[in-house]
N, C-alpha and C positions, 0 to 999 in steps of 0.2 A: 537284393535286399528289399525292393519295393514290389508292391502288388502290380498285377497287370493293368489296373485302372490308372496307375500313375503315368503321367505324360512323359517323364524323362527318366533316363537311367541315373543311378546314384552318382552325383558329381564328386568324384574322388579328389579332383583338383581343389576343392574347397577345404580339404583337410589341411591343418597347419598347426605347428607348435609355436607358442608365443611365450615371451618372457613377461612376467607380471611386475607390478610396481615394486614388490618386495624382493625381486630377484629370483623367485621360483618360476617354474614353467607350468603351462597347461596346454592341453590338446583341444583345439577347436575343430568340430566336425559337424556335418549335417545330422539331424535327428531322423531316425528311421523307425519302421514298425517294430523292429527288434528291441527298441529301447523302452518298451512299456514299463517293465519292472524297474528299470533304472529311474525313469521319470517319477514313478510313484514313491520310490525310496527317497529320491531327492526332495520331493514336495513335502514328505513327512518331516524332514529336517529343517524346513523353513519356518520361521516364527510366524505367529498369528498376525503380528503387525506387518511383516513383509507381505504376507498373503493379502492382507487388507489393502495395502498400497497397490498391489498388482490387479486385484479384481474389484476394488472400490466397495467391498462388502465382506463380511465374515465368510470365509471359504475354507473350512477345516480340512477337507479332503477332495480329491479329484474323483469325479464320477467316471464310469466306464466310457461314457460319451466324450468326456473331456480328454481322457487318455487317448482315445481313438483320434480325436481332432488334433491333439498336439503331437502325435507321432506319425500321422499320415499326411504327407506333403507331396505336391506335384513338382516341387523344385523350380517352379516358374512363378505362379501367382501366390503360392503358399510355401514358405520356407521357414524351417526352424534350425537353429544351430545350438549346440551345447558346448560348454567348456568343461573338460573332464580332467581329473587328477586321479591316478590309480584306477582308471577305467570307470569311475563314478562321476555323475554330474555334480558340478558345483555352481553352475549358472546356465540359464537358457535365454534365448532371444528368438523372436519370430516376427515375420512380417506377413501381412495379407494385403494383396493388391485391392484397391478400392477405386470406384469411379467418382465422378463429380458429386453424386448424391450421397457419398459415404458408404455405399453398399459394395459387396464383393463384386469384383469385375475381372476382366481379362484384358490382355493387350488389345488396343494400343493405350489403354489407361496407364498413366505413368506415375501414379501416386500409391503409397502403401502405408498402412498403419503398422507401427512397430511397438513392441512391448518386451520388457526384460523382467527376469526374476533371478536374484542372486542369493545363494545360501548365506545366512547371517554370518557364519564362521569365516566366510571368504569376502565379506564386504570390506572395502577399503584397500583391496589389493590391486585395483585397476582392472578387474575382470570385465565389468560392464563397458569400460572405455575400449578395451580390446575387442569385445564382441561387436560394439557399434562399428568399428572400423571394418570388420569382416562382413557383417551383414550389409553394410553400405556398399562394399565392393560387389557382393553377390547381387544386390538389387540393381546396380548399374549394369552389370552383365546381362540382366534379364529385362533391361529397358525401363527400369523405374528410375525416375529422376528426382523424386521428392518423397520425404518421409513426413508423416504426421504422428504425433504422440499426445495422448491425454494423460496428465499426471495430477494427482492430488496436490494441493498447495503445500501440505505438510511434508511431502516426499522430497525434501531438499536435495538429498543425495542424487536422486535420479534426474532432477531438474538440472543439477550441476553437471552431470554427465553430458547432457545434451548441449547446454550453453557453453561448456568449455571445449567442445569438439572443434570449434573454429569454422563451422559451416555457416553460410548465409541463412538466417532464420527469421521467422516472424512469430510473435508471441501474443496470445490473446487469453482472456479469462471469461468463461461463460458457464453458468449453472454450477458454480462451485468447483470447476475443473480448469486447470491450466492447459491450454492447447498450444503445442509447439509445432511449427511447420518449418522444415529446412531443406534446402537444396542439397543434393548429394555430390554435385560436381566439386572435386577438390579445389580448395582455394589456397592462396599463399599462406593464410593464417592456419588453415586446417593442417597443411603439410608441416608448418612450423610446430604446431602443437603435437602432431604425431611424432616428429623427430625428437622433440624435447622429451616426450614420454619414453621413446625408445632409448635415449641416452640414459635417463635415470634408471630405467629397468635393467638395461644391460650392465651398466656400471654397478648397480647393486648386486646383480648376480655374480659378478667377478669379486666384489667386495666380500661376499659370503665365502668365497674360496680362499681369499688372501687374508681375511681378518676373522678367522673362526674363533669361537669361544671354547670349543672342544674338538679334539682330533682323535680318531681311532685309526691305528695302523693295523690293517687286516692282512695277516700273513707274517706277522712278527713271531718268530719261534725261539726256542731255547738255544739253538745252535748259532754261535756268533758267525758273522760273515755273510749271511744271506741278505737279500734285498730288503725284506721287511725289517729285519733286526737292525740293518744299517740305518734305515730311515728313522726307526725308533730312536736309535742312538743319536742321530743328528738332531732330532727334535729336542732331546734331553740336553745335549751339549749347547744348543742355541739358547736354552732357557725359556722355552715356550711358556707363555704366561697363563694359558688356559688349562683345561683338564685334558689329560693324555691317557689313552687306553691302548693296551696291546690285545689283539684278537687273533686267535688261531684255533680252529676246531680240533686240532691235534693236541691241545693242552690237556694234561691229565685233570681229572675231576677236582683234585685238591689244590691246584695251583691258583694262587690269588694275586701274585705279583711277579713281574719280570723286570729286572733292573730297577726296582723301586716303582714301577708303573703298574697300576691295576691291570690284571690279566683276566680275559674272558674267552669263553669258547665260541661265543656268537655275539654279534652286535646287539641282538635282542636281550642279552643278559645285562647290558649296561643300564644302570639307573640314571635317568636324566637324558637330556637330548645330546645328540652328536651333530656338530655342524659340518665337519669334513671327515671323509674317510679316505685314507690312502690305501689303495688296493694293490697289494704286492703278492698276488697269487697267480698261478698259471692261468692262461686264457680260458681253459676248459672249466675252471671253477668260478670264473668271474660272474656268470649269470646268477648263480646261487647267491653270491655275495651282494649283487645289485638288488635282488629281491629282498634280502634281509635288511639292507640299508633303507630301501624304499619304505618297507613296512615299519621301520623304526623311526622314520621321519628325518633321516640324514638329508642335509641340504645340498651337498655337492661331493663329487668324487674326483680323485687324482688317480688315474689308472696307469701304473708303471709297466704292466705286462705287455710284451710284444706278441706277435702272432696274429695280427689283424690285417688291415688292408695292405700293409707293406709286404705281406707274404703271398699275395695272389688272390684269385677270385673267391676261394673259400674263406679266406681271412677277411676279405672285403664285406662279404655277407655277414660274417660274425660281427664286424664293426657296426654295420647298419643295425643289427639286432641289439647290440649294446646301447646305441644311442636311443633307439626306440624304447627299449626297456627302461632306461634311466629317466627319459623325459616323461614317461607315463606316470612316474612317481614325483614329478616336479623337480628332478635333480639335474644339474648341469655337470659336464664332464670335462676335465683337462686330460688329454690323451686320446686313445691309449698310446702305448710306446712313449710315454712322457718321461722326462728327467725329473720333473717336480716343480715346486713353487717355493719361493722365499719371500719373507717380509721382515725387514730388519728393524721396523719400528719398535722402540723400547716398550710400547704397550702391547706388542704382539710377540716379537722374536720367534718367528716361524721359519723353520728350515725343514719343510716336508719334501726333501729332495735327496738325490744321491750325492750331493756335494758334501764332503766330509767336514767342511768348515764354512760357517756362515760368513758371507762377505761383510766388510765394514759398513756401518750405517752411512747413508749419504742421500743425495738428491737425484740420482739417476735411476730411471726405470729401464729394465732390460727385458726384451722378448726375443725368444728364438724358438724355432720349431724342432730342430734336432738336438739331441743331448750333447753331441760332440761340439756343436757350435756354441751351445750354452756354456759348456766347460771353457771353451776358448775365450769367450767374452768375460766370464768371471775371472779367469786367470789373468787376462790382459789388464783388467782394472785393478786386480790385487797386486800384480807384480810391480816391483820398484825398478828393475833394470831390464834391459833388453827390449823393452817396448816403450810405451809412454811412461815416463817416470813420475813419481808422485802418487799420492793417495787421494782418490775420490771414491766415495762409497756408493752403495746401491740402496735404493728405497725398496723396490720390489723386483722380483725376477720370476718369469714364467717361461717354462719350456713345454710347449703344447704337444710335442710328438706328432701324431697324425692329425692333430687338430680336427677330430671328428665332430666336436661340438664347439667348445670355446676356442676362438681364433684371435688373430691380431686385432681384428675390428672390435671385439669385445673388450680387450685389454686397453685399446685406445679410448674407448668410452669411459673406462675407469680412470685412466691417467688424466683425462681432460680436466676434471675438477678435483683430482687428488692433491691435497695441500702438501704432501710429502715428496712429490715428484716435480722437479723443475725441468728435466730434460728426459726425452724418451729415445731410447736406442732400440732398433728393431733389425733383426736379420731375417728376411723373408725369403725362404726358398721358393715359395709360390704365394700368389694372392688369389684367394678363393672368390672374392667378389670385388673386382677392381673398382666398379662404379661406387659402391658403398665406401670402400677404403679411401678413395679420393675425396669423397664428401667429408668423411670423418677427419681425414688428415688435414684438410683445409681449415676446418674448425679448430682442431687441436693446435696446429701451427700458428694460429692467430694469437695464442696465449702462451705457448711454450714450444721450444725447438723440438722437432721430430727428425731424427737422423736414421736413414734406412739404407741397408744393403739389400738389394733385390737380386735374387738368383736369375741368371740369364739363360740357364739351360731348361730342360724339361722338368716338370714338377716331380718330386720324389714319389715313389710308390706309396700309396696310402693317403695322398692328398687329393681331395676333391677340388678340381680346378675348372672353372668355366672356360670354354674354348674362346680364344681370341685370335683375330686375324691381324692384329697390330704387331709390328716388329717390337723387339725389346727396347730399342732406342726410343720409339714413340711412347711406349708406356712410361719410360723414365722421364721423358719430357713432360708428360701430363702430370706425373707426380711432382716434378719441380714447379709446375704451374700452380699446384695445390699447396705450395709452401714446404714440401718435403725436401730436406737436405739429402740428396742422393749421393752416396759414396760407393766405392767398388769393393773395398776389402774390410776385414775386421779391424785392421790397423787404422785405416782412415775413419772407421766408425768410432773407435775409441778416441782417436786424436781429436775429432770434432766434438765429441761428447764432453771431453774434459775441458776444452776451452769454453764451451757454452755453459757448462755447469759452474765454472769458476769466475768467469769474467762478463762484464756488460757487453752488449752488442755494439759494434763499431758504428759510428755515424756516417762513415763514408769509406772510400778505398785508399785514402792517403795514409801512408805508413812511414813512421820514423824508425830508423835502424841505428843502434848504437852498441858498442861492445869493445872488448879488448883484443880483437883479432880483425885486422883489415881484410884478410882473405875470407874469413867466415862472414863478415859483413857484406862483402861483394857477392858472395854466393847467395846470401839472403836477398840482396837487391835483385839479382837475376831471377831468382825464384818468384819474387813479387811481380816482375814484368811478365813472366810466363803465365802467371795466374790472373793477369788482367788488373792487378793492383797498381797504384801510383806511388812508388817508393820515393822517399827523399834520399839524397846522397848519404851513405853511411857515415856515422861519426865514429872515428877510430880513437878510443881512449888510450891505446897502446897497452902492451902487456904489463906495464908498471902501474896501471890504474888501481887506485885504492877503492875501498867501499864508499868513501866520501865522493870520489869521482863518479862512480856509478849512480849514486843517489842524486847528485847535482845534475848529471846529464839526463837521467830519467825524469826528474822533476821538471826540467826545462822543456823536454819533449812533450810531456803531458800538458804543460801550460801553453804550448804552441797551438794557436787556433787553426793552423794549416795542417795539423796532424790529427788523424782519427784513431790510430792504434800505434803501439810501439813494440818492436821486436828487439829484445836484448840478447846479444850473443856473448857467450862467456867460454873461455878455455882455461885450463889449469895454468896458474901463474906461479913463478918461482921468485922467492925473495922475501926478505923480512917484512916489507911493506905490503906484500900481497895479502888480500883479504881472505879470511877463512870462509868456509861455506856458510856457516851460521851468520857471520857478520855480513857477508854479501847478501844473503837472502833477506836479512832484516833491513838492510839498506834499500833493497828494491821494494820491499813491502812498505816501508815508511814513505818512500816517494810515491808509490802507487796509491797509497791511502789519501794523499793530497789531491790526486786526480782520479777519483773513483768512477768517473763517467766514461773512461777510455780503457779498452782492453790492453793488457800487457802480457806478452809471451816471452819465454826464455828459450834460446837454443843453446844447449850446453854440450860439451864434449867430455864424456866420461866423468861427470861430477855427481856421483851418486849422493854424496852428502848434501850438495846444493839442492838436488831434486827433493830430497827428504825435507830439508829445511824450508824450501818454498811451499811445500804442500802441507806442512804440519799445522794442525788445528785441533781443537779439543774434540770436535765431533767426529773427526775422521782419522785421528792419530792411531797408529798400530798399538797393540797392547804391549805393555812393558815386558821385557824379557831379561833373563839372567844371563849375563855374559861371563865367560871365563876371564879372570884377571890377566891382562897382558895380551889378550886376543884382539884381533881387529873387530871393529864394530860390525855386527852381522846385519844383513838386510832383513827387516821385519818380514815375516811371512810364515806359513806353515812349514814344518819340517817333517821329513819321513826318513826312514832308514835308507841309506844309500844315496842320499842327496845332501848337498851343502845347505847350510842354514839360510843362504840367500835365495834359494830356489823356491819356486812355487810349484807344487805338485798337483797335477790335475786329478780330479776325482776319478775313481775307477770307471772304465767304460768297456769292460769286457762284455762279450755278448751274452754269456750265460752265467748265472750264479745259482747256488743251491738254496732253495727255500727251506724254511724251518719245518715244513711238513714233509720234507724228504723228496719233493718233486722239483723239477727244474723250471724256474721262471726265467724267461728271457728278458734281460734288461735292454733298455733302448740302445740302438746302434745307429750309425750313420755311415753308409757305404761310401768309401772314397774321401772321407773327411779326416783330416789330420788334426790330432789334438795339439794344443799349444806346447811349445818347447818346455821341457822340464829338467833340463840339465844346465850346467854352468857354461857350457860351450855355446858359441853362436857362430853364424856364418857372416863373415865380413862382406862389405860391398864388392870387394874384388873376387869374391867367390871362395876364399879360403876359410878354414875354420880356426877360430881363435878363442882362447879362454878369456872371459871378461875380466879385466883387471880389477883389483880391489880399489874401492874408492878411497881417496885420500882421507886420512883421519881428520875429522872435523873438530874444531876447538869446542871445549865445553862452554857452558854459559858463563862460567867464571872468568874465562880467558877472553871473552868477547869484550870489545871496547864499550864504553858507556854511551857512545853517540846515538845508538839505536837500541836501547835496552828492551829486552823481552824475556820472559821466563822460558826455561827449557820445556820442550814438548815431551810429554811422557812417552817413554819407550823409544825415542829416536835420539841416539847420542848426538849431541851437538846441534840438534835442530831447535828451532824456536817456535813458540806457540803463537799463532795468529790471534789478534784481538777478536773478540766476539763479533760476528757479522762481517768480518773482513773477507775480501775476495782472495781465494787461493790463486797463486800464479802458476799456470801450467808450464812445465818444462818438457822440451822435446830434444831427442838426440840427433836430429837432422833438420837443417834449415828448410828443406823441401816439405817435410811433414808439417812443420809449424806454419809455414806460409799457406799450404793447401788448406789447413784447418781454418786459418784466418780468412782466406778467400771465401770459403763456404759461409762463414759467419757474416761477411760483408754482403754476400748475395742474399742471405736469409734476412738480414736487417733491412735491406732494400725492399724485399718482398713484404715484410711486415708494414713498412711505411705505405707501400702501394695498396696493400690489402685493406688499409683503413678507408680508402676511397676506391672501391673496385670499378667505378664507372657505371654506365647504364647502357641498356639496349635501346638504341634510338628508334623512334617511331618514324616510319616513312609513309607519307600520305599517299604516295602513288602505288603502294603495294596492293594488289588485288587478291587478298587471301581467300575469299569465297570463290572467286573465279578459278583460282588454282586448285582449290579443293574439288570443285566440280569436275575440272579437267582430269585430275588424278583419279577420281572415282570412275569416270568413263573409261579411262585407259586401263585401270586395273580390272575392270569387268571383262576384259579379254582373257585374262589368265592370272596365275598366281604371282608372276614376276616377269618383267620385261625390260629391255633396254630400248629407250625411245628413239624414234627416227629423228632426222634432222629437223623437220618442220615442227614436230611435237615438242622437241627439246627447246627450240627457239620460242615457241608459244608459252611454255611453262616458265622459262627463265624470264621472258618478257613481262609476265605478270608480276614479277618481283623486281622490275627495273633493271634487268641484266640483259642488254641487247647483245646479240651475237651477229657478227658480220656474216652476211649470207654467202654461201659457197654453192656454186651451180655445177652439177655433174656434167662432165664433158667426155662422153664415150667416143666422140670422133673429133677431128680437127675442126670441121665445120661447126659443130655444136659448141666447141670451145670459142670460136670466133663470135657466134651469136651471143653467148653468155657474156663475153667481154664487152660487146657492143651495148648490151643491156645494162651492165654494171658501170661501164665507163672506164677508159684507160687512165692510168696504168693499172695492170692487174698482175696477179700471181697465179702460176700454174703449179698445182701440188698433186703428188701421188698419195692417195689415202689408203693404199693396201696396208694391212696390219704390219708387215715387215718393214714398211717405209714410212709409216705415219710418225710424225715428230722426229724424223731422222734426217735433218737437213745435211748432216755430215756425209750422208750417202749420196747426195746429189739428186734427191727426189723432189726438189723445190726449185722453181725459177721465179725470180722476183723482178719487179719494175719492168714488165713487158709493156712497152709504150705504144705498140701498134700491132696490126694484124700480122705483118711480116715476122716480127719478133716472136709473136705467139705461136705461129705455125712452125717456125724453126725450133723453138723450145719443145713443142709437142713431139716433133720428129726425133729430137735428141733423147727425150725421155723414153719413147717407145723403143728406140734403137738400143738404149742402155739396159732397160729393165723388162722389156717384153711387151706383149699386146696390151691395148687399153683395158681389156677385161681383167687383166692381172694387176694393172696399175691403179685402176679406179681413179682417173684424174678428175680434178675439180678446178674451177676458175673462181677466184675471189678478188674483190677490189683491194688494192693496196691500202694498208693502214699507215698512219704516221709512224716513223721510226722511233724506237725506244728500247726498253729492256724487256726481254721475253721472260715471263714468269708463269708459274703454274699454281692453280688454286684447286684444292680437292676437299671434299667432305665425304665422310663415310660413317655409317652407323655400325659400330662394333657390338656384337652380342654381349660382351663382358664389360667393356669400358664405357659404352654409350656413343653418342654422336661426337665426332672429332673433326675439326677444321684444320687443314694443313696448307702451308704456303712455302714456296721456294722459287728459285730461279730455274727456268726451264733448261733442259739439256744436261750437260755433264755435272753441273753443280748439284742437282738433286738426284740424278740417276746414278752417277758414279760415286760421288762423295757423300750422298745421303744428307745434303745440307737442306733439311726441311725443318720448319718450326710447326708446332702443333698447339692447339687450344681446344678445350672442351666447349661444346655448344650448349647453351647460347653464349655468344661472344659479345662482350661489352665494348664500348668505344675505346677504353683503355687497353683491353685485350687485343683489339685490332691494331692499335698503335704499336704495342710491344711485339706482336706477331711479325709485323713487317721488319722490325729492327732486330729480331732475335737470330736470324740466319747469319752465318759467317760471311756470306757474300753481300750483306746489306749495303756496304759502302758503294757498290755499283749503282744503287738507287739514289745516292745522295751526292753525286758529283765527284766520284773517285778519280784522282789524277786529272782534274780539270774538265771532266765530262759534264754535260748539262744535267742537273738534278731532274728527276722525273716527278710526276704528279702523284706523290704518295697519298695525299688526302683522297684522291679518286680511288686509289687502290684499297685504302682502308674502308671506304664506303662499299666497294664491291664485296669485300670480305664480310661486312656486316649484313649485306643483303643475302648472300649465300647462307650465312648462319641462320637468318630468319626463315628462309625457305625450308631448311632441314628441321629447324625447331618447330615450326608451325605444322609441318606435314611429315610425321614419322614414316609415312609410306615412301618418302624419298630416301632410298637406301644408299645411293652414292651419286655424287656430282663431281665431274672433272671439267675444269676450264683450262685448256692448254692449246696453244699459248695465249696468254694475256699480255699483250704488248702495252707497256706503260710508257707513254710519251711525256715530254715536258708539260703538255697540256692535255689531260684526258687519257683514256686508255681504250683499247680495242680487244674484244674477246673474239679470237679467230677460230677457235675450235671448242666444242662443248659436247658432253655426253651426260645423260641422266639415266639412272636405273631405278625402277619402282619395284616394290615388294610389299606384301602385307606387313603392317607395323609389328615389330617385335614386342613381346610382353615387357612392360616396364614395372619390374618388381619394386623399384624405388619409389613409385607413385602409389602403389597398392598398400594394403594393410601391413602392419608389422608381422613378420614371420621369421622363424629360425630356418636355416637351410634344411631342405627336405632330405629325409633318409628313408 
């Protein structure tokens, strides 16, 4: 695209899609000679005032010389970037390298003048800020370290762009012009500014999809039962508060309405704007629809059609083109192969999904990738029996399908400051950008709980996932370090979510247990011990306990300063004095209200009425239903032909449905995923199938005693309505599930307290950072990547205050004796062959050799057992003080970033996988927790009367290794094994270091959307 006179090829890697402040997208790319007409057209649409601010004089049009100058770049000393929407320029930026005299220059000059021009219609969208980030990254790549800009004093908007960027800058005023000079090296403040802008922009882009003012369903036809018609019906049934349109090119000319909704043959025919388009046409017709939506100014798309990356290489390319096409018009996409989106806010009431019933409004945000998992999540939250009982509603729900564009990261950005979401639940079959997800998760978890199920297998087809070398367990540990509540199943996801949405966080692990069943109380006690909690002896109220007894016992437990949470166990009781469900629920509520700072959980045994009563509240109560006189109270929930009234039926998930245009549109599918149970039968713990018994009839409000008065909750026979703002009490059908959820809440609360003071990265005055950098540079000059030799490893680690005990090769017995004489007895003789290294159990190590005779005897034994010295590679090493053998590792993973790991050497880490992990850089608090996080940590602290070892020295070693890897990204891997930690000090007996060119750090570069 460039002429022969240009010095560099077109830098395609500078192209990027960005999200702007208002949530729209733009394409940033280099300006080339082919852009002359676009540049002229762009300039004609800029106001005279903006032109004056750019050129400091009236400049009505560009001359041919100007056009040539602004479109011909060498991509080194002269660079121009443009922001485009729909292929047309909306803003430009350029830099010209200058010397000390302010004139045009070439390298090694490291300063450049920079200038912007933004079309007036797009000012205020954050275009200039995004362009500044990208042009600064380009300049750094080309060896430019500083920008200079001259701005008229009246041009406050551009001055603000520069001053708000967060770079270190200098400002002066001369000849009526403000001159700004600023360094381009990212600073802590510039990164903070960049990430705050990223959060606002990405959150707004998701908000445009979840809070639309108008929706068009494209593919809604006259024949009931199709995908588009179903979504249209779901939007109508939900009571969508905005404008709704049905679109299908197959509509006859005279058709103006469909089910009371305005009907159109094309989006172009709609008067007024459209915020969201739900695309329910076959994949072959989607490109035409995207073009029409883009030209009409639609802000976002939900693409339900399948047939994209999940179907193979051809579909993958179709998906890439879909994303490129939509982004060219500034639109974001949920999907393809999506199940849809839901927003239960009374101001929105959006159900743009295949779920036939909108979930109850509530405070839980749900994100899933596959439709079947989304169905299961919605069903579990909606269902009253067979899972977690009770009602807790949903704020927003997103099923992203192939997540070609909008991903879990984007939804996290939205939930972070969404006032309607208190708890976020995510089922992630894959994580596309683990480094960014971890960063966003840490920030979100600091203000609201984030519960995640992370798929352990390979990513589903259609998901773009960065390659990672880290085991699944390591990634899980890093997520926990970021404050994520990691669970393994949908059941655990909902269990934890219900507790966190309904109850305060516990202040500690001390648990009070009370109830009317001694055996259930003991079962709960054992479960608490298994989860690492500290339970108090269960209080047995006996089966004759009344509601007053429960109230008094719970109030006493909540008032006890030695108790941080209470688990109430309840079984059906028989007798006139036995409390009814509503009475017992209100007794527990009344007691809990007196101690609102502590969480309360209920473990019940087939008490459907109690679960409903505990969960009833104005904002989440099920809708009132008409019951047949004399019939048992039916479980609230959707009913369908062939199911009982108490069942929850999952939305249809068949792979193919007929569209209204007569063609087949494939709906989202999930191979190997089972939809939630939709029958009244269930599998018992013994493995047999049983029909769920009917819940005991609950007394009506009029039969309840007056001790704990409350009005009846609408739609729930016998249930009571919680006072406004009261915490709902979650009920669980098994003690293990309740305690597991409580244990996760305890660990999360502890993380929140520690996150308030994350610690600091200590400064070590004896670290030689520059010397290490010079050494690394010399070593890497040999090649692209290498494992250092013993001497080089010791030198590099020594510059960071990590001494390694010297080991001397001993290819013959005589050389072994010479080495021992130089090192001093006693010594160790070790075989370092790959199959024997770190395998003391194989007998390849001889310790405490006190003299020459013992050394020669040991040498002979090793060669007799394992072969010639050339195979053994024996070394001699001075003995270290005895202690506990540990291992320290650091690795830079291309997806997750730099990770520091610690564990005990040998079977604990190799066989049992007992390793703890932290992201680098590690703070002093991280190092302290890292040492204590492994299961075998008691061996370091005097287990069974042994002498405690020097853990402060171990923590300092961890901090120094972390600094080495953080300061020098060329250090790709470090292994210290074994590190013998003695009662006083430690000894590093073995070390290896691998160097490689540093990986690209996209988290430090300008904001971009994933490339397609």
